[in-house]
N, C-alpha and C positions, 0 to 999 in steps of 0.2 A: 387182452386176454391171454395171448401167447407169451408176450413179454414178462407178464405177472409171473406165469408157470416157470419161464426160464430162469427167472431171478430166484425163485423158491428152489429150484433144482440146483443152481449154482450154490446157494447159502447152504443145502443139505451136504453137497460134495465137499465144500470148505470144512465144514465142522467134521465130517468123515475122515477128512485128511489130517486135521489137527488131532483128532483122537486117536488114529493109526499112529502118527508120529510121536505122540506123547507115550503111548505103549511101547513103541520101539525104543524110544530112550530109557524108559524105565527098566527095560531088560537089557540094556548096554552096560558092560562092565568097565569100559575104559574111563580114564579121568582126565582132567586138565590140570597141568602144574604150572604155577605162576610164581616165579623166583626173581627178586629184585633186592640186590645188596644185602644178601644174607638172610633175605626175608623170603618165605616160602608159603604158598597157598595152594591147596589141593581142592578141586571143585569137580564135582560129578555132572553128567550130562544136563540135568534138569536145573542145577545151580548155575551153570554156565549160561543157559537161556535166560533165568531169572536175572543174572548179572547183567546181561546184555541190555534188557528191557530196563533195569535201572539206570544203566549208563546212558541209554538214549534219552529218558525222562531228564536226567541231571543236564545233559547237554542243551536240551530244549529249554529248560529252567534258566540256565546260564545266559542263553540267548536272550531270552526275555528280560532278565535282570539287566543285562547290558543294555537292552533298548529303553528300559525305564530309567536307568541311569543318564543315557544320552537325552532321553526327553525332558529329564529334570533339568539338566545343565542348560537345555534350549529354553526351558521355561523361566529360569533366573536370568537367562540373557534378554527376556522380552517377548519370547514367543508364548502367548497367552494360551494357546490351544494345544501345545505340544504334548503334554500330559494326557489331555482327552483323545487326542488321536492315537497315542501309545495303548491307551486301553481299549478304544474301539476299532482298532485297525482290521481286526479279523471280522468283527460284525460288518463293517462297510463293505470288506470284500464279499462278503456272503450277500449282502444287499445290491451291490452293484452286478455281482453275477446274475442275481435273481430279475433286476431291472433290465439287464441285456437280454435275457431269455423273454422277458414280458415284451420287450421290442420286437425280438424276432418272432414271436408268437403273433403279435400284432400285424406285422408286415406279412405274415402267411396266411392271415385271415381265420387264425385260431383264436376267437374271441374268449372263449371260456378258459382255454389254458393261459392266456394273457392275464384274466382276472385273477387267476390263481398265484401266478408268479408276481405280480405287482402287490398281491397282498402279503407275500413274503418278503418283497423289497421294502414295503412300508413297515413292517416289523423290525427290520435290521437297520434301515437308514434313518428313519425319523426324519425325512425330509419331504414333507408334503408339496413343496412347490415342484419337485421332481415327480413323484408318483401320482399326484391327484390327476394331473391331465391325461396321463396315460390310462388311468384307471376310468376316467370318464369316457375316453374314446374307446376302451374295450367294451365298456357297458353299452355303449350306442351301437357297436358293432354286434353285439350279443341281443340287441332288441330290448335291453332293460333300461327305458327310458328313465324310470324313477330313480334308480341308482345314479344314472347319468348325471340327473338334474342336482341331486343331492351333493355329487362331488363338484359339480360347476359352482354350486353355492358356497362350498367349502374354499373354492378358489378366490372367491370374492373378499375373503377376510384377509388376503395376504396382498400387500401392494404390488408385489413382483407378478402375481398371476391373476390380478382383478382382470385385466382387459381379456385374457384367456377365457375366463369364467363368464364375462358378459357376453363375450362373442359365441361361446357354447351354448348359452340359454337363449341368445338370439336366433340361433339357426333352428334350435328346437321350436321356438315359437313361430318361425316363418313355416317350419314343416307342419305345424298344427293349424296354420291359417289365422292365427291370432296376430293381425297387422298392427292392431293399435298398440299392443304392449311391445311388439316387435320395433314400431318407430321409436318407442321411448328407450328402449335398449339399445337401437342404433345410435341415437343421439348421444347416449352415454359412452358407448364405444368410441363415436366419432370425437368426443370431449378428451378421451384417455390417449387416443392416437389420431389426431387429425390428418396425418399423412398415409394413412393405411388404406390402399387402394380399393380392396375389397369392402371395407366399411363405407367407404365414400359412395361406391355404386350402390351398395344396399340401402344406403340413407337417402340417396337421391331417389331411386326408384320407390320407396314407401314414401317420401315426401310428395312426389308427383301423383302417386296414387291417393294421397290424402288430400290433394288439393292445396297444399303448402307451398305456392310457387315462390313465395319469397324466400323461404328456407331452403328451398331447392336451388335457387339462384346462388344464394350463400355457399351450399356445399359444392356446387359447380364451380364457383370461383377458387374454392379451397383445392379442388381437384385440379385446375390449371395451376395455381401457385405450386402445388406440389410436383409438377411436371408429369403428372398422369394423364394430361388432355393436350394434344396439339392446339395451338391458338385458333386456327380456323374451325376446327370442331367446337370448340368453346363458343366462338361467336355463334355459330349456326345454333346449338343448343340453348345458349342464353337467349337467342332470339324466340325460340319456340317456348321457354318459360316466361319470358317477357310478355309474348302474345297471350298465354293463358292468364297471366296476370291482369292483361287489359280486359279479357272476357269476365273476369271476375269482379272487376270494377264496374264493368258494363251492367252486370246482373245486378250489383248493388246500387244502381242508379247515378253512379259517378261518372258521367260521360266525359268530363274533361280529363280526369285521371286515366280513363280508358283510352281516349285518344292519344294523350301523350305516351302511354305505354306501348300502344300499337305503332306509333310513329318511330320510338325507339326500337322496337322488334325490327321494324322494316329497314331501319339505318344499318342495324347489324347484320342482317340477312335480306338483301333485296330481292333474292329470288324464291322467298318463302311465300307461297301464293297467299294462304289465309292472312298472313300478316300483311301483306301488299293490299289485298282488298280491304281489310279493316282500316287500315292507315290512310287508304284514298277515300273511303267513306268519311274519315275523322276530317280530312281536308275539305272535302265537299260539304260538310256540316258546318266547318269555319267559314266556307265562301272561298277557299282556294282551289278554284277548279283546275287552273294550270298546274299546280303542283300535284294534284291528284292524278291528272293525265300522265304526268312526268313518272310517278311511282308506277302506274299501271303498265306503262310502255316498257319501263326498265324490266320488270317481272315478267312481262310477256316475251321479251327478248330471250329469257332464259326458259320459261315454260308457257306456252300458250295454254290457257285453261279458261272454262267457261266462268267460273266465279269472278276472274279478272274482267272477262267481257261484261257480265253482269254489273259490276262496280263502274265500268267505263260508260255504261248506258245511263247510270245514275247521274252523271255529271250533268247531263242536259235532258231531263226527263219530258219536257214540253215539245221536243222536236218532232217533226214528221218523219215517217219511214224514209223518205228521200233524203231529208237532212241528216238522219242518221246514219244512212248507207255512207253518204260523203264524209261524215266527220270520223266514222270507222276507219277509214282509208289510212288515217294517221297511226292505226294500231295494225291494221291487217298487213299493211306493206312492211312491217317489220319482219315478220317471218311467213312469206307469202305462200310457200309450198308446205307449211305444216299443217297436218290433218286438220287440226282444231281450227285454225284459219279458214279452210276450204269450207267446212262444215259451218263456220260462223257466216261467212259470206253468202253461203246459199240461204240460211235462215233470214239474213237481211233483204236479200232479194225477193224472197218469198213475201216478205212483210210490204215491200215495195211493189208488190205484184209484177216483178219483172222475172217470170218463171224461166224464160229462156236464159237468163244471165244466171239464175239460180242453178239450172242445170250444168252450165258451163264451169261455174264455180265448184260443183260437187265433183265433176269429172268422171273418172272411173271408179271411185271409192266404192259405189254398191257392187261392184265386181271383184276389185282388188282386196278391199277390207270393208266386207259387208256386215257392220255393226248395227245393233238396232236403232241407234240414232240417225245413221246414214240411210238407212232403208226406209225409216219413216219420213224423212226429210224428201226422199224420193217419192213416197206415196203423196205427199203435199203437193210436189210438182205436177205429178200426174193428174191430180185432182185439179189443181189450179189450172192446168191446161185443157181441161174438159175431157180427160180419158175416162173410159168406162169404169163403172164400179168394180167389175172383175179385176181389171189391171191394178186398180187402187188396193183392193183386197190382197190381190197377189203379193204386192210389196209388203203390206202389214203382215200376213202369213209368214213371210220370211223373217220379218223382224222380231216376231215372237219369239224365234228359236236361235235367234243370231246371237253373236257375242254382245256382252253388254258394252263392250269398249273399255277405254281406260277409266280407272277409279282408284281410290286411296287403298292401297294394299300394304300390308306390313312385311317388310322385307325378311324378317326373321321367320315368322310363323305362316305367312301367306295368307292372313285373314283379311278379307275384304272389310271395308268400312263406309257406310253411306256418306258420311263427312270425315274431314280431317280431324285428327285427335293428337294430341301430344303424347298420349300413352296408349299402345296397342290394347285393346280390350281382350285379345287372345292370349298374349304372352307377358304383357305388362312392361315391355320395353319403351324405353324413351326415344323419341323422334327416330322412329324406323319406318314411317308411313311415306310410301312414293307413289307418284300418279303414274300408273301403268296398267295394262290390260292382263287379265288372267285369261288363258287360252282355253277355250271349251267352257266357258262359264256364261250361260244365256240369262237373259233378264231384260228388265226395263234399263233403258239409257240413263247416264248420270244426269241427264236434263229432266229425267222424269217423262211422264205420259204427256205433259204441257208442251204443245208444240211452239218454237219459237219464244224461249224463255226471256230473252233480252232484249227484243227488238220492237216490242209493241210499246208506244209512248203512252201519254195521258192525254186529255182532251184535244189537245191540238192536233192529233192524228185519230180522231174519233171514228171516221169512216173506214180507215185501213184497219183500225183496231178491231171493229165489229166485224168486218169480213174475214179477218184472219182467225179471230176467235171462233167463229162459226166453222170455218173450216178445220181447226184444231179439234173441236167439240166432236164434228163428225167423224174424224179420224179415230178419235179415243173410242168413240162408240163402236166403230167397226172392228176396231182391235179387241174389244171386249166380247163382241159376239162372236168373232172367230176364236177367242181363248176358250170360251164355252161351247164351242162345236155346234152353236144354234144358227149360223148363218149359211144361207144357200151359197154354193160356189166358194166355200171357205178353203178348200183344199187347193184351189187354182193357185198359180204362180205365175211369174213373169221372168223372162230371161234379162 
């Protein structure tokens, strides 16, 4: 408002100055005499001003004529656009000035001003491949998605700007949550520029979210070939996608293809726990028990995990608890000090009714790292040794509010998952789940409320199984009673 008022005042002042100057010249009596080679011209003050203006116009016209003449010579010498440039140079200057102003306004966050400037640039330049993209970005910044979409669609008609148009509409569809259309657009953008890293990441994420594991592996390979992914990271993520492909085969009833894909995934990433467990089960199904044990032991060396122990138990489902304890030594001796190893040994010894050995294997875990699983195992040991119900309930009471222990957690958004997934359900990232503990997150342990999830065999160990199952059921019942606040002495605890 102030600037507009100031411009009006300046204009009025200039008009007044010109009027005063003209009045002064009209009352001036002096003349200008121009003499040249016997030729003499006398001019009054007003005539001098008019002559000066005519002279300036003639000089400007002369310069223009010289420019046109030079452009004509260049045209006849083979420069096809010389004449066009000569006649449009002034328009281009105005257009590029407006384009520069639009870019500055866009960088400053002044979307509406950028839209006005880019409209002027479009008028003078007539170069949509330069102005349309800036117009779309300005419209998006201003919140005018309809206009932005229209501009992006215009970009699709020009081969030079087609990729920018597809990418712009792709971002809009992602913002709207239309992943189905976004996937088709991402595929189109990938076809136009297969080495574009952002498009590769977007397409990979959308393919994983849609369950297109084969397509995702192709995209991942292109990412590796373009140099946008280190070799080791590519092997790991390709193993993740191969594992999901194996799961898809299994759901479709193609057990052979599922097994082959799982084994291939394990070969690429031996430390990927779900792949190792699935590959081991495939080898067990094929009658290759030794190969299954080898796969599990290698994965256990990298990360001791309950799922690996469960798969290891399936190698010999008919064995007795004592036989199982002996066979499991080949696994537990790999990482004897690992917490999962100690918990596993405690569960195995409970199944074998050696509660003293179970207590020894558990060690000081209930005090140094009191997770729900460790405290529940301690309750089972106390019950097996004939301790009073109050002591058992005390351990269970602590277990209800203890840390859940390690679980699958996304490294990006910290979202916990009950089972391993290739894509985080919280943020949609691929291969970001790791087996770790969230501090201060109470809940049921990862093995659930079923005690001894992997040590109870089949009919060959019927007696031990029945007794262990009865003890487990009693512990679960006590835990439920405590949780409901209905058990007498439920607030008691033990040191």
